[in-house]
Backbone of each chain as ProteinMPNN parsed JSONL, in Angstrom:
{"seq_chain_A": "MLVEHARNVMGIEAASHAEYGGPGVPVVSLLSCSLVESEIEISITPGTRLAQIHPGESRRIERTHCNYGLAPDFAYIASGGGMRISAVDDTSEVRAVERSEHTFFFGALYQPQRTSSRDHPHPVWTSFVRAVQG", "coords_chain_A": {"N_chain_A": [[0.826, -1.201, 0.0], [1.903, 1.249, 0.814], [4.015, 1.581, -0.96], [2.682, 1.668, -3.416], [1.162, 3.971, -3.009], [3.23, 5.822, -2.689], [4.411, 5.764, -5.242], [2.315, 6.276, -7.135], [0.68, 8.283, -6.171], [2.12, 10.111, -4.586], [4.161, 10.738, -6.256], [6.702, 9.61, -6.254], [8.373, 8.012, -8.251], [10.309, 6.02, -8.347], [9.92, 4.572, -6.099], [10.32, 1.894, -3.801], [10.331, -1.397, -2.247], [12.227, -2.505, 0.358], [12.526, -5.196, 0.856], [12.463, -6.517, -1.537], [14.783, -5.904, -2.781], [17.072, -4.75, -5.329], [17.126, -1.871, -7.605], [16.091, 1.532, -6.832], [14.04, 3.609, -4.653], [13.846, 2.958, -1.432], [11.005, 3.123, 0.202], [9.799, 1.6, 2.018], [11.347, -0.026, 4.579], [13.788, -2.127, 6.278], [12.988, -2.816, 9.621], [14.461, -1.325, 12.499], [14.212, -2.744, 14.767], [13.081, -5.944, 15.053], [9.692, -6.987, 14.6], [8.588, -9.48, 14.779], [6.346, -11.891, 15.855], [5.473, -10.311, 18.077], [4.198, -7.916, 20.494], [2.626, -4.759, 20.339], [1.926, -1.504, 21.589], [-0.468, 0.609, 20.44], [-1.239, 4.005, 19.596], [-4.17, 5.549, 18.869], [-5.191, 7.697, 16.289], [-7.186, 10.461, 16.925], [-10.391, 11.079, 15.43], [-10.093, 9.614, 13.136], [-10.925, 6.872, 10.86], [-10.118, 4.539, 12.099], [-10.333, 5.272, 14.744], [-13.071, 5.434, 14.921], [-13.656, 2.785, 14.572], [-12.694, 1.675, 16.874], [-14.216, 2.717, 19.253], [-13.868, 4.894, 22.021], [-11.411, 3.944, 22.715], [-8.248, 4.997, 23.076], [-5.77, 3.957, 23.103], [-4.378, 0.737, 22.426], [-3.499, -2.744, 22.59], [-1.818, -4.556, 20.138], [-0.97, -7.343, 18.013], [1.991, -8.273, 16.288], [3.79, -9.207, 13.277], [6.154, -8.759, 11.636], [8.929, -7.451, 9.722], [9.42, -5.151, 8.409], [8.897, -1.644, 7.718], [7.548, 1.697, 7.324], [9.949, 3.755, 5.935], [11.957, 5.959, 7.853], [12.734, 8.411, 6.623], [10.733, 8.799, 4.855], [8.431, 9.161, 6.186], [6.662, 11.22, 5.946], [4.985, 10.701, 3.78], [2.858, 9.311, 4.695], [1.04, 11.083, 5.511], [0.06, 12.51, 3.416], [-1.402, 13.283, 0.172], [-4.024, 12.343, 0.446], [-3.829, 10.295, 2.214], [-3.744, 9.309, 5.655], [-2.455, 9.158, 9.001], [-3.389, 6.547, 11.017], [-2.648, 5.309, 13.348], [0.039, 5.249, 15.715], [3.05, 3.859, 17.185], [4.631, 3.373, 20.439], [7.014, 4.612, 19.981], [6.461, 6.557, 18.279], [6.441, 5.744, 15.677], [4.899, 5.128, 12.517], [2.125, 3.028, 12.454], [-0.301, 2.383, 11.373], [-2.332, 3.243, 8.583], [-4.699, 5.131, 6.602], [-7.065, 5.936, 3.994], [-8.583, 8.991, 3.722], [-10.8, 9.804, 2.196], [-11.89, 7.556, 1.174], [-14.038, 4.671, 0.825], [-13.375, 2.425, 2.463], [-10.282, 1.952, 3.339], [-7.59, 0.678, 4.52], [-4.536, 0.171, 6.147], [-2.277, -1.781, 8.039], [0.612, -2.09, 10.062], [0.581, -4.109, 11.77], [-1.032, -7.139, 12.817], [-4.261, -7.418, 12.872], [-5.745, -9.691, 12.722], [-4.611, -11.512, 14.411], [-5.551, -11.215, 16.957], [-8.146, -11.852, 16.928], [-11.154, -13.628, 17.638], [-13.744, -16.153, 17.641], [-15.637, -15.467, 19.539], [-14.893, -12.882, 20.075], [-14.623, -11.091, 17.619], [-12.232, -9.272, 15.675], [-12.539, -5.746, 15.609], [-11.622, -4.313, 13.327], [-11.859, -6.143, 11.245], [-14.591, -6.819, 11.298], [-15.679, -4.357, 10.682], [-14.673, -3.98, 8.154], [-15.902, -6.095, 6.725], [-18.548, -5.236, 6.9], [-18.35, -2.921, 5.37], [-17.867, -4.026, 2.88], [-20.268, -5.295, 2.464], [-21.854, -3.124, 2.026]], "CA_chain_A": [[0.0, 0.0, 0.0], [2.748, 2.435, 0.928], [4.783, 1.735, -2.199], [1.73, 2.127, -4.449], [0.848, 5.366, -2.668], [4.42, 6.638, -2.978], [4.642, 5.844, -6.69], [1.223, 6.758, -7.978], [0.016, 9.456, -5.594], [3.097, 11.084, -4.093], [5.088, 11.081, -7.329], [8.039, 9.025, -6.074], [8.242, 6.949, -9.246], [11.272, 4.94, -8.094], [9.66, 4.003, -4.773], [10.462, 0.443, -3.774], [10.225, -2.095, -0.958], [13.577, -3.025, 0.573], [12.53, -6.657, 0.902], [12.631, -7.042, -2.887], [16.097, -5.553, -3.281], [17.084, -4.065, -6.61], [17.26, -0.415, -7.585], [14.904, 2.261, -6.4], [14.055, 4.382, -3.409], [13.074, 2.117, -0.497], [10.135, 3.842, 1.149], [9.571, 0.603, 3.061], [12.688, -0.503, 4.9], [13.911, -3.06, 7.396], [12.848, -2.165, 10.921], [15.656, -1.42, 13.341], [13.909, -3.769, 15.77], [12.101, -6.861, 14.477], [8.407, -7.107, 15.28], [8.069, -10.822, 14.558], [5.723, -12.493, 17.05], [5.584, -9.322, 19.149], [3.034, -7.091, 20.796], [2.914, -3.329, 20.423], [0.81, -0.665, 22.023], [-0.674, 1.675, 19.468], [-2.061, 5.168, 19.94], [-5.077, 5.763, 17.743], [-5.367, 9.104, 15.986], [-8.601, 10.868, 17.022], [-11.041, 11.565, 14.218], [-9.88, 8.719, 12.005], [-11.807, 5.7, 10.79], [-9.7, 3.581, 13.124], [-10.93, 5.721, 16.015], [-14.484, 5.042, 14.871], [-13.703, 1.328, 14.699], [-12.415, 1.367, 18.286], [-14.717, 3.86, 20.022], [-13.498, 4.944, 23.43], [-10.067, 3.403, 22.945], [-7.19, 5.823, 22.497], [-4.607, 3.083, 23.0], [-4.708, -0.677, 22.531], [-2.419, -3.679, 22.3], [-1.999, -5.358, 18.929], [0.121, -8.283, 17.764], [2.709, -8.0, 15.039], [4.616, -10.282, 12.717], [6.781, -8.161, 10.458], [10.284, -6.919, 9.837], [9.545, -3.966, 7.565], [7.994, -0.547, 8.028], [7.763, 2.923, 6.567], [11.286, 4.305, 6.186], [11.828, 7.242, 8.57], [12.856, 9.566, 5.722], [9.516, 8.929, 4.054], [7.263, 9.168, 7.081], [5.739, 12.268, 5.508], [4.017, 10.26, 2.765], [1.678, 8.761, 5.385], [0.132, 12.202, 5.817], [-0.116, 13.294, 2.201], [-2.079, 12.666, -0.957], [-5.27, 11.679, 0.836], [-3.577, 9.283, 3.243], [-3.512, 9.866, 6.972], [-1.959, 8.197, 9.987], [-4.447, 6.067, 11.915], [-2.08, 4.917, 14.642], [1.496, 5.174, 15.872], [3.414, 3.072, 18.368], [5.157, 4.206, 21.529], [8.175, 5.368, 19.514], [5.87, 7.476, 17.29], [6.517, 5.201, 14.317], [3.584, 4.884, 11.914], [1.725, 1.615, 12.502], [-1.51, 2.168, 10.572], [-2.719, 4.367, 7.731], [-5.985, 4.974, 5.921], [-7.374, 7.019, 3.063], [-9.684, 9.7, 4.377], [-11.964, 9.971, 1.326], [-12.209, 6.249, 0.599], [-15.052, 3.896, 1.548], [-12.666, 1.692, 3.523], [-8.949, 1.681, 2.797], [-6.858, 0.671, 5.778], [-3.358, -0.684, 6.19], [-1.652, -1.833, 9.36], [1.875, -2.802, 10.235], [0.337, -5.151, 12.748], [-1.993, -8.091, 12.263], [-5.458, -7.485, 13.707], [-6.286, -11.047, 12.699], [-3.998, -12.328, 15.458], [-6.274, -11.075, 18.233], [-9.564, -12.115, 16.686], [-11.677, -14.945, 18.007], [-15.162, -16.221, 17.273], [-16.395, -14.72, 20.545], [-14.493, -11.477, 20.021], [-14.034, -10.76, 16.311], [-11.536, -7.988, 15.732], [-13.381, -4.712, 14.99], [-11.175, -3.934, 11.982], [-12.394, -7.084, 10.26], [-16.049, -6.704, 11.219], [-15.968, -3.104, 9.972], [-14.352, -4.228, 6.745], [-16.97, -6.923, 6.138], [-19.736, -4.377, 6.743], [-18.097, -2.026, 4.238], [-18.029, -4.828, 1.658], [-21.7, -5.532, 2.295], [-22.428, -1.886, 1.511]], "C_chain_A": [[0.862, 1.254, 0.0], [3.555, 2.658, -0.345], [3.867, 2.236, -3.318], [1.396, 3.601, -4.241], [2.024, 6.27, -3.034], [4.578, 6.844, -4.48], [3.558, 6.645, -7.417], [0.486, 7.97, -7.436], [1.034, 10.525, -5.22], [4.179, 11.41, -5.119], [6.507, 10.585, -7.145], [8.102, 7.796, -6.979], [9.151, 5.757, -8.97], [11.047, 4.268, -6.741], [9.722, 2.478, -4.825], [10.324, -0.07, -2.347], [11.567, -2.798, -0.745], [13.633, -4.543, 0.541], [12.783, -7.274, -0.469], [14.003, -6.738, -3.466], [16.003, -4.76, -4.572], [17.171, -2.563, -6.452], [15.984, 0.242, -7.072], [15.114, 2.968, -5.09], [13.211, 3.612, -2.397], [12.279, 2.938, 0.509], [9.683, 2.905, 2.267], [10.908, -0.07, 3.327], [12.655, -1.457, 6.094], [13.81, -2.299, 8.714], [14.142, -2.318, 11.718], [15.467, -2.484, 14.417], [12.801, -4.659, 15.212], [10.818, -6.903, 15.307], [7.751, -8.455, 14.976], [7.572, -11.387, 15.883], [5.843, -11.571, 18.262], [4.23, -8.697, 19.44], [3.485, -5.638, 20.816], [1.679, -2.63, 20.983], [0.696, 0.475, 21.018], [-1.507, 2.8, 20.088], [-2.877, 5.518, 18.71], [-5.307, 7.257, 17.545], [-6.846, 9.488, 16.073], [-9.134, 11.348, 15.666], [-10.865, 10.687, 13.003], [-10.926, 7.603, 11.976], [-11.421, 4.686, 11.857], [-10.26, 3.972, 14.487], [-12.411, 5.375, 16.062], [-14.636, 3.536, 15.075], [-13.507, 0.899, 16.152], [-12.912, 2.511, 19.166], [-14.315, 3.781, 21.493], [-12.119, 4.402, 23.746], [-9.039, 4.329, 22.293], [-5.902, 5.018, 22.338], [-5.086, 1.634, 23.084], [-3.48, -1.508, 22.153], [-2.774, -4.462, 21.042], [-0.786, -6.273, 18.762], [0.709, -8.066, 16.382], [3.448, -9.245, 14.568], [5.278, -9.735, 11.461], [8.172, -7.64, 10.786], [10.463, -5.612, 9.089], [8.51, -2.912, 7.957], [8.32, 0.659, 7.175], [9.124, 3.513, 6.944], [11.163, 5.681, 6.834], [11.898, 8.462, 7.65], [11.589, 9.809, 4.91], [8.249, 8.899, 4.916], [6.215, 10.178, 6.618], [4.693, 11.767, 4.508], [2.753, 9.691, 3.417], [0.652, 9.838, 5.708], [-0.103, 13.074, 4.6], [-0.9, 12.554, 1.145], [-3.329, 11.893, -0.577], [-5.088, 10.58, 1.857], [-3.382, 9.982, 4.588], [-3.113, 8.754, 7.933], [-3.101, 7.837, 10.942], [-3.914, 5.763, 13.3], [-0.556, 4.95, 14.576], [1.784, 4.291, 17.084], [4.068, 3.986, 19.406], [6.471, 4.895, 21.184], [7.763, 6.384, 18.44], [6.039, 7.011, 15.849], [5.103, 4.894, 13.81], [3.27, 3.394, 11.929], [0.434, 1.34, 11.742], [-1.827, 3.448, 9.799], [-4.08, 4.081, 7.11], [-6.14, 6.115, 4.931], [-8.652, 7.683, 3.55], [-10.939, 9.766, 3.518], [-12.461, 8.65, 0.736], [-13.255, 5.539, 1.452], [-14.441, 3.144, 2.726], [-11.328, 1.277, 2.944], [-7.988, 1.82, 3.958], [-5.684, -0.287, 5.695], [-2.69, -0.622, 7.546], [-0.33, -2.577, 9.301], [1.788, -3.675, 11.487], [-0.725, -6.06, 12.14], [-3.213, -8.176, 13.17], [-6.078, -8.881, 13.727], [-5.765, -11.888, 13.871], [-4.673, -12.178, 16.818], [-7.774, -11.246, 18.044], [-9.928, -13.507, 17.186], [-13.158, -14.971, 17.629], [-16.009, -15.424, 18.269], [-16.094, -13.226, 20.51], [-13.824, -11.174, 18.675], [-13.352, -9.401, 16.386], [-12.353, -6.925, 14.987], [-12.909, -4.241, 13.61], [-11.815, -4.845, 10.945], [-13.92, -7.001, 10.172], [-16.439, -5.419, 10.475], [-15.713, -3.266, 8.479], [-15.459, -5.037, 6.073], [-18.239, -6.089, 5.942], [-19.558, -3.43, 5.563], [-18.276, -2.77, 2.917], [-19.509, -5.081, 1.388], [-22.415, -4.305, 1.737], [-23.596, -1.381, 2.322]], "O_chain_A": [[0.584, 2.207, -0.727], [3.756, 3.799, -0.762], [4.242, 3.129, -4.078], [1.355, 4.378, -5.195], [1.843, 7.342, -3.611], [4.844, 7.955, -4.938], [3.843, 7.554, -8.197], [-0.258, 8.619, -8.171], [0.835, 11.706, -5.504], [5.025, 12.269, -4.873], [7.426, 11.077, -7.801], [7.907, 6.671, -6.52], [8.817, 4.623, -9.312], [11.883, 3.486, -6.287], [9.239, 1.855, -5.771], [10.216, 0.694, -1.388], [11.989, -3.598, -1.581], [14.677, -5.118, 0.232], [13.256, -8.406, -0.568], [14.356, -7.255, -4.526], [14.966, -4.167, -4.869], [17.275, -2.038, -5.344], [14.949, -0.403, -6.903], [16.192, 2.938, -4.497], [11.984, 3.614, -2.493], [12.806, 3.387, 1.527], [9.242, 3.352, 3.326], [11.529, -0.617, 2.416], [11.658, -1.575, 6.806], [14.461, -1.271, 8.901], [14.828, -3.335, 11.612], [16.437, -3.054, 14.916], [11.704, -4.179, 14.929], [10.849, -6.861, 16.537], [6.527, -8.564, 14.921], [8.276, -11.367, 16.892], [6.262, -11.997, 19.338], [3.252, -8.921, 18.726], [4.591, -5.327, 21.258], [0.552, -3.111, 20.86], [1.655, 1.209, 20.782], [-2.344, 2.582, 20.963], [-2.326, 5.754, 17.635], [-5.58, 7.99, 18.496], [-7.675, 8.907, 15.372], [-8.407, 11.944, 14.871], [-11.424, 10.974, 11.945], [-11.696, 7.415, 12.918], [-12.287, 4.045, 12.453], [-10.618, 3.109, 15.289], [-12.944, 5.059, 17.126], [-15.608, 3.07, 15.669], [-14.07, -0.098, 16.603], [-12.099, 3.211, 19.769], [-14.415, 2.728, 22.122], [-11.697, 4.396, 24.903], [-8.985, 4.42, 21.067], [-5.045, 5.366, 21.525], [-6.086, 1.344, 23.74], [-2.56, -1.031, 21.49], [-3.889, -4.966, 20.901], [0.286, -6.005, 19.303], [0.004, -7.72, 15.434], [3.695, -10.184, 15.324], [4.997, -10.194, 10.354], [8.533, -7.424, 11.943], [11.541, -5.02, 9.127], [7.424, -3.221, 8.446], [9.268, 0.636, 6.39], [9.411, 3.741, 8.119], [10.342, 6.491, 6.402], [11.192, 9.445, 7.877], [11.397, 10.888, 4.349], [7.149, 8.645, 4.425], [5.023, 10.005, 6.872], [3.618, 12.357, 4.404], [1.706, 9.597, 2.776], [-0.467, 9.539, 6.126], [-0.431, 14.253, 4.735], [-1.048, 11.334, 1.212], [-3.658, 10.893, -1.214], [-6.063, 9.99, 2.321], [-2.908, 11.117, 4.641], [-3.396, 7.578, 7.708], [-3.695, 8.705, 11.583], [-4.613, 5.928, 14.3], [0.048, 4.712, 13.53], [0.901, 4.011, 17.895], [4.061, 5.209, 19.268], [6.995, 5.67, 21.984], [8.61, 6.988, 17.782], [5.814, 7.776, 14.912], [4.234, 4.463, 14.568], [4.074, 2.587, 11.461], [0.104, 0.181, 11.492], [-1.623, 4.562, 10.28], [-4.549, 2.943, 7.096], [-5.443, 7.127, 5.012], [-9.67, 7.025, 3.762], [-12.046, 9.783, 4.058], [-13.357, 8.643, -0.109], [-13.347, 5.776, 2.657], [-14.938, 3.222, 3.85], [-11.257, 0.346, 2.141], [-7.612, 2.928, 4.34], [-5.823, -1.419, 5.23], [-2.55, 0.45, 8.135], [-0.182, -3.564, 8.581], [2.785, -3.935, 12.16], [-1.254, -5.772, 11.066], [-3.203, -8.931, 14.142], [-6.841, -9.216, 14.633], [-6.405, -12.86, 14.273], [-4.386, -12.946, 17.736], [-8.571, -10.837, 18.889], [-9.116, -14.432, 17.158], [-13.75, -13.933, 17.334], [-16.986, -14.783, 17.882], [-16.937, -12.405, 20.873], [-12.604, -11.021, 18.604], [-13.826, -8.493, 17.07], [-12.807, -7.165, 13.868], [-13.731, -3.809, 12.802], [-12.26, -4.385, 9.894], [-14.48, -7.103, 9.081], [-17.417, -5.403, 9.727], [-16.458, -2.744, 7.65], [-15.902, -4.697, 4.976], [-18.924, -6.228, 4.929], [-20.514, -3.164, 4.834], [-18.78, -2.205, 1.946], [-19.951, -5.083, 0.239], [-23.441, -4.419, 1.066], [-24.172, -0.343, 1.995]]}, "seq_chain_B": "MSRVITVLMDLSEQDASFRYTVDALDHAVAAASSDVVVRIVRTDEIDVLGDGVVIGPGSPYRDAAAAEDVIRTAREKGLPLVGT", "coords_chain_B": {"N_chain_B": [[-27.079, -12.065, -5.171], [-24.175, -13.241, -3.553], [-21.768, -11.145, -1.971], [-18.251, -10.762, -2.572], [-15.109, -11.285, -1.081], [-11.797, -10.901, -1.905], [-8.83, -12.364, -1.042], [-5.542, -11.674, -1.206], [-2.901, -13.751, -1.018], [0.046, -15.477, -0.559], [1.014, -17.36, 1.127], [1.463, -20.661, 2.556], [-1.168, -22.937, 3.479], [-0.579, -23.938, 5.913], [0.794, -22.05, 7.277], [0.971, -19.877, 10.071], [0.127, -17.202, 9.886], [-1.51, -17.284, 7.657], [-3.622, -18.894, 8.597], [-4.564, -17.324, 10.745], [-5.522, -15.114, 9.334], [-7.545, -16.103, 7.613], [-9.249, -17.21, 9.544], [-9.939, -14.93, 11.07], [-11.417, -13.456, 9.239], [-13.52, -15.237, 8.867], [-14.626, -15.133, 11.443], [-15.519, -12.473, 11.459], [-17.377, -12.409, 9.348], [-19.269, -14.2, 10.323], [-20.055, -12.821, 12.634], [-21.295, -10.644, 11.535], [-23.456, -11.779, 10.486], [-23.39, -12.388, 7.814], [-23.474, -13.19, 4.296], [-21.228, -13.009, 2.862], [-18.683, -14.087, 0.709], [-15.497, -15.527, 1.067], [-12.52, -15.652, -0.667], [-9.374, -17.094, -1.383], [-6.559, -16.039, -3.083], [-3.635, -16.473, -4.978], [-0.93, -14.167, -5.616], [0.082, -14.411, -8.156], [-1.948, -15.405, -9.565], [-4.157, -13.838, -9.974], [-7.49, -13.02, -10.719], [-10.557, -11.999, -10.98], [-11.569, -9.264, -8.849], [-13.686, -8.977, -7.093], [-15.738, -7.708, -4.423], [-14.382, -6.598, -2.339], [-11.084, -6.288, -0.984], [-8.343, -7.993, 0.452], [-5.066, -7.434, 1.291], [-2.994, -9.697, 1.985], [-0.838, -11.048, 4.635], [2.675, -11.969, 4.311], [4.731, -11.187, 2.53], [7.899, -11.44, 0.758], [5.878, -11.06, -2.17], [4.732, -13.379, -4.685], [4.097, -12.159, -7.09], [4.646, -9.108, -7.072], [4.102, -6.799, -8.527], [1.596, -7.277, -9.578], [0.088, -7.371, -7.246], [0.384, -4.731, -6.455], [-0.957, -3.455, -8.529], [-3.552, -4.257, -7.958], [-3.991, -2.931, -5.535], [-3.903, -0.297, -6.429], [-6.12, -0.276, -8.14], [-8.176, -0.752, -6.284], [-7.936, 1.54, -4.737], [-8.514, 3.563, -6.595], [-11.058, 2.884, -7.524], [-12.622, 2.736, -5.333], [-12.967, 0.381, -3.913], [-13.43, -1.499, -0.961], [-10.639, -2.092, 1.14], [-8.21, -3.876, 2.98], [-4.985, -3.974, 4.278], [-2.46, -5.975, 5.645]], "CA_chain_B": [[-25.78, -12.736, -5.284], [-23.293, -12.921, -2.429], [-20.581, -10.332, -2.223], [-17.023, -11.563, -2.523], [-13.843, -10.705, -0.635], [-10.625, -11.589, -2.439], [-7.656, -12.249, -0.177], [-4.284, -11.985, -1.895], [-2.007, -14.34, -0.028], [0.872, -16.531, -1.158], [1.462, -18.276, 2.17], [0.841, -21.988, 2.571], [-2.271, -23.041, 4.435], [-0.039, -24.323, 7.225], [1.426, -20.9, 7.91], [0.111, -19.307, 11.113], [-0.495, -15.955, 9.414], [-2.594, -17.689, 6.752], [-4.758, -19.347, 9.398], [-5.114, -16.175, 11.474], [-6.238, -14.234, 8.405], [-8.782, -16.778, 7.197], [-10.129, -17.343, 10.708], [-10.463, -13.613, 11.471], [-12.483, -13.115, 8.296], [-14.661, -16.091, 9.211], [-15.244, -14.567, 12.656], [-16.206, -11.221, 11.117], [-18.539, -12.742, 8.517], [-20.273, -14.788, 11.224], [-20.566, -11.775, 13.532], [-22.145, -9.75, 10.757], [-24.514, -12.609, 9.891], [-23.251, -12.049, 6.405], [-23.229, -14.295, 3.368], [-20.037, -12.661, 2.084], [-17.819, -15.222, 0.388], [-14.077, -15.205, 1.129], [-11.72, -16.518, -1.531], [-7.942, -16.854, -1.283], [-5.961, -16.062, -4.416], [-2.209, -16.132, -5.013], [-0.711, -12.932, -6.374], [0.377, -14.704, -9.565], [-3.136, -16.039, -10.161], [-5.273, -12.911, -9.745], [-8.448, -12.916, -11.816], [-11.471, -10.909, -10.64], [-11.307, -8.786, -7.499], [-14.857, -9.048, -6.235], [-16.293, -6.493, -3.827], [-13.456, -6.115, -1.323], [-9.768, -6.908, -1.153], [-7.391, -8.045, 1.561], [-3.682, -7.676, 0.921], [-2.646, -10.53, 3.124], [0.563, -11.087, 5.05], [3.499, -12.967, 3.641], [5.645, -10.71, 1.5], [7.691, -10.925, -0.588], [4.844, -11.728, -2.936], [5.158, -14.02, -5.94], [3.96, -11.154, -8.15], [4.442, -7.848, -6.346], [3.509, -5.808, -9.432], [0.161, -7.571, -9.662], [-0.507, -6.931, -5.979], [0.338, -3.261, -6.475], [-2.044, -3.085, -9.445], [-4.814, -4.453, -7.232], [-4.115, -1.832, -4.569], [-4.244, 0.907, -7.196], [-7.508, -0.394, -8.592], [-9.051, -0.566, -5.12], [-7.877, 2.962, -4.356], [-9.157, 4.41, -7.594], [-12.462, 2.513, -7.744], [-13.361, 2.773, -4.066], [-13.202, -0.959, -3.338], [-12.893, -1.653, 0.399], [-9.355, -2.792, 1.17], [-7.394, -3.935, 4.197], [-3.655, -4.552, 4.102], [-1.779, -6.244, 6.913]], "C_chain_B": [[-24.874, -12.286, -4.141], [-22.143, -12.023, -2.869], [-19.333, -11.163, -1.936], [-15.852, -10.725, -2.031], [-12.714, -11.554, -1.209], [-9.427, -11.308, -1.534], [-6.426, -12.63, -0.981], [-3.292, -12.497, -0.864], [-1.273, -15.515, -0.669], [1.335, -17.575, -0.143], [0.815, -19.645, 2.004], [-0.249, -22.011, 3.639], [-1.792, -23.415, 5.831], [0.584, -23.147, 7.968], [0.457, -20.249, 8.917], [-0.584, -18.037, 10.629], [-1.639, -16.229, 8.442], [-3.826, -18.044, 7.581], [-5.4, -18.187, 10.154], [-5.983, -15.311, 10.553], [-7.58, -14.847, 8.002], [-9.764, -16.85, 8.371], [-10.741, -15.999, 11.105], [-11.578, -13.165, 10.529], [-13.724, -13.956, 8.559], [-15.39, -15.542, 10.439], [-16.092, -13.339, 12.302], [-17.461, -11.479, 10.291], [-19.645, -13.327, 9.39], [-20.89, -13.715, 12.109], [-21.531, -10.847, 12.812], [-23.349, -10.484, 10.168], [-24.563, -12.388, 8.385], [-23.102, -13.305, 5.565], [-22.061, -13.964, 2.438], [-19.167, -13.902, 1.909], [-16.363, -14.756, 0.401], [-13.31, -16.182, 0.251], [-10.257, -16.109, -1.429], [-7.338, -17.014, -2.675], [-4.48, -15.72, -4.295], [-1.981, -14.925, -5.912], [-0.376, -13.195, -7.842], [-0.786, -15.415, -10.251], [-4.366, -15.153, -10.015], [-6.18, -12.891, -10.981], [-9.385, -11.747, -11.527], [-11.272, -10.526, -9.179], [-12.501, -8.936, -6.563], [-15.198, -7.695, -5.65], [-15.424, -5.912, -2.721], [-12.174, -6.915, -1.407], [-9.0, -6.875, 0.158], [-6.01, -8.311, 0.975], [-3.072, -8.407, 2.115], [-1.175, -10.475, 3.48], [1.354, -12.065, 4.185], [4.336, -12.449, 2.489], [7.033, -11.305, 1.753], [6.67, -11.752, -1.361], [5.422, -12.363, -4.205], [5.116, -13.01, -7.087], [3.609, -9.823, -7.492], [3.78, -6.794, -7.233], [2.0, -6.022, -9.545], [-0.543, -7.129, -8.384], [-0.635, -5.409, -5.947], [-0.765, -2.769, -7.414], [-3.407, -3.216, -8.756], [-5.035, -3.312, -6.241], [-4.519, -0.549, -5.289], [-5.703, 0.871, -7.646], [-8.475, -0.152, -7.427], [-9.084, 0.898, -4.698], [-8.692, 3.812, -5.332], [-10.649, 4.133, -7.746], [-13.286, 2.462, -6.471], [-13.699, 1.423, -3.499], [-12.657, -1.003, -1.921], [-11.63, -2.514, 0.392], [-8.761, -2.747, 2.575], [-6.066, -4.567, 3.819], [-3.005, -4.769, 5.45], [-0.441, -6.9, 6.643]], "O_chain_B": [[-24.814, -11.102, -3.808], [-21.625, -12.132, -3.981], [-19.361, -12.125, -1.168], [-15.629, -9.608, -2.497], [-12.681, -12.77, -1.023], [-9.067, -10.155, -1.297], [-6.283, -13.782, -1.392], [-2.893, -11.772, 0.047], [-1.885, -16.418, -1.239], [1.974, -18.561, -0.51], [-0.244, -19.773, 1.39], [-0.245, -21.209, 4.573], [-2.512, -23.231, 6.812], [0.868, -23.245, 9.162], [-0.731, -20.097, 8.633], [-1.757, -17.82, 10.93], [-2.623, -15.489, 8.409], [-4.928, -17.566, 7.312], [-6.624, -18.073, 10.203], [-7.047, -14.838, 10.953], [-8.616, -14.184, 8.047], [-10.956, -16.586, 8.212], [-11.924, -15.93, 11.439], [-12.564, -12.567, 10.962], [-14.847, -13.456, 8.485], [-16.62, -15.493, 10.469], [-17.219, -13.184, 12.773], [-18.492, -10.842, 10.508], [-20.818, -12.995, 9.219], [-22.103, -13.697, 12.315], [-22.472, -10.327, 13.412], [-24.157, -9.897, 9.448], [-25.625, -12.226, 7.784], [-22.663, -14.347, 6.05], [-21.918, -14.557, 1.368], [-18.95, -14.663, 2.852], [-16.03, -13.722, -0.178], [-13.435, -17.397, 0.406], [-9.938, -14.92, -1.392], [-7.582, -18.009, -3.358], [-4.113, -14.782, -3.588], [-2.741, -14.685, -6.851], [-0.53, -12.308, -8.681], [-0.649, -15.95, -11.351], [-5.489, -15.652, -9.941], [-5.718, -12.765, -12.115], [-9.031, -10.602, -11.808], [-10.858, -11.352, -8.365], [-12.322, -9.013, -5.348], [-14.983, -6.66, -6.282], [-15.716, -4.827, -2.219], [-12.17, -8.067, -1.841], [-9.001, -5.876, 0.877], [-5.807, -9.288, 0.254], [-2.691, -7.797, 3.114], [-0.363, -9.929, 2.733], [0.793, -12.869, 3.441], [4.625, -13.198, 1.556], [7.323, -11.652, 2.898], [6.604, -12.974, -1.228], [6.457, -11.937, -4.719], [5.993, -13.006, -7.95], [2.439, -9.46, -7.37], [2.987, -5.986, -6.75], [1.228, -5.065, -9.6], [-1.642, -6.577, -8.434], [-1.634, -4.869, -5.472], [-1.43, -1.776, -7.122], [-4.296, -2.389, -8.953], [-6.144, -2.791, -6.126], [-5.375, 0.196, -4.812], [-6.423, 1.865, -7.543], [-9.466, 0.563, -7.571], [-10.138, 1.426, -4.343], [-9.466, 4.676, -4.919], [-11.42, 5.039, -8.06], [-14.485, 2.185, -6.502], [-14.618, 1.306, -2.688], [-11.523, -0.583, -1.694], [-11.572, -3.54, -0.286], [-8.805, -1.724, 3.258], [-6.03, -5.58, 3.119], [-2.991, -3.877, 6.298], [0.295, -7.211, 7.579]]}, "name": "protein", "num_of_chains": 2, "seq": "MLVEHARNVMGIEAASHAEYGGPGVPVVSLLSCSLVESEIEISITPGTRLAQIHPGESRRIERTHCNYGLAPDFAYIASGGGMRISAVDDTSEVRAVERSEHTFFFGALYQPQRTSSRDHPHPVWTSFVRAVQGMSRVITVLMDLSEQDASFRYTVDALDHAVAAASSDVVVRIVRTDEIDVLGDGVVIGPGSPYRDAAAAEDVIRTAREKGLPLVGT"}
């Protein structure tokens, strides 16, 4: 999502993902600290769709399983071209983004699926399914 | 006709992230009492997108350009999308 946004919305035509190697400008880079099988506490940005999805929760614990994130030099792209930051972690790194004018366009550098259960479906997924239903 | 969610995911069915993703969607569909159909598609076998798209875990993808094309289409056409 971030590479597509960088290339086609923010005009960084050479934007790339460091995991794929090769030439280009890696807007997604290896995290300084791996988040494989980890938990992070996120702070939800007020007024966003994510805040609507988690009403009354300004912070919450989520589980992660990744080694890559938005490169610090390109953090600005998460707040431009119709994209906005939905959540950051306790180091202020971007952990979720969304498009403000879109029906439902949400990306997370955590896995909301990892804290879902049949008794407690994760609100991101239930909100997504409702958006698909229209 | 039931609405369709296409999940782009190249992981094997034995991978924990694959199971978490499929199960979480099942939980959400059940909670919504929905008849939404969830289909898993590899990035090098993308055909139709349906009514919503999940860019699943498990990069690097087999066909990253195809996955990026799907994201662009969802952005431009207003298709609901979640990427994790």
